[in-house]
Phi, psi and omega in degrees: 000140179236156175252137183293137174294146185253023179300124179074015183284151171289170174302138185298138176273350184080004180269133183258131178234124175262120180262117182244108181199138181271007174260098187303322182295312180296315180300317180295321179295314179299313181298321178297314180295320178296318178299319179293335177277000174100009180268145171278122192230138172232154182237146175211148188249002178220160188292319183294317178295325180299316179296316181297316182289322177299320180293319184281318189269336180056064179293158174277331180220143171238124168266121196232114177291138181290320183262100183234151173286157183078248171274135176280174184300326179298314182289324176301311180299316180300317180289321179298323181294346178281345181223359184216144173251026178298157175289138179238120176255109184276137180251121181252153187278342182210164180280077186231124182300328180298315177303314182298314182293323179297314180299313181290332183294338181254011172111008175293150182267329182206171179217158179219135185263133175283147358280149177220162176272153178299324178298320180295319179296316178300320179297321179295319179298317181296323177296315178303316185286345179280351179289138179292136179242331180222359188257021178114176189277170171274124170064029179198177181280156180288162175122199185258136178242136184238135175224087185061235181279002181261127176239130177242114178262109187280348178273316179271352183056045179248137179239131182231132175238120178050043175086355181251134180288138180253128183269103179253149172288167178304316182291319178299318178297318182296323176296313180296320180296319179297314179297317185284341179293328178226076190293342180270354182269132171272112182275133167283167176302318182296320179296320178293320177299315179299322181288319190261311183268340179108152187292339181271002185290136178234133179162195182281116184292348179290352175298335175300316181299320181298312182291322175298319178300319177298313182298314178304313183298317182289331177279353185075027185270131178283118182295338178282317177230071185288149176262326191257312180243111185266143173271128176257107187304129178081356182237292185166246187219152169212165178285144174256172185287342179084002183283000000 
């Protein structure tokens, strides 16, 4: 494990970013740019060490290469999700929808395709961190929202279904919060991306479908006859009454 040099760095934001990549030159470049942006940054080049450091250091964001020695990025993300809700930005080796879907299927929040510039990666990290995590909901008033047996507490970011707490990743919660803030609105994929990932986000809009699928599964929602997140044919998604 290495610590990023802070030469020319801005004042620290106190935000921790773990850079996981087995290409030392790329990892060092990314870590240097993150350090200059004010982030406290560490680097690691294999999957097993990444899980150990993530558990010990508790980063706010992990940039995670999909192809790693030891444990690959998919398994690293799966293990990290058992103890952390940090943002995970998955890095894929090619512009392949399969890579993107695999990464998102285990709880990654966003993805970036190689080759990319270090500046682009830093910008994606900054977009992730601009999402509200404890200061209230996206696009709606604070408080508790109820949809039948589903309760969404936008202040504590807690979701409960039929008395049981549901463990959502930050991005999954943000998708649910966006939909529940305006339950009568049918959101297109692009509208949800603008709400959750930001208006400057560029990539495959089908990542919305992946995250909606995760939320439905965790809520116990039947995708064929859903109670909570309804599919609006030809448009996208909206909240259902939960009955």
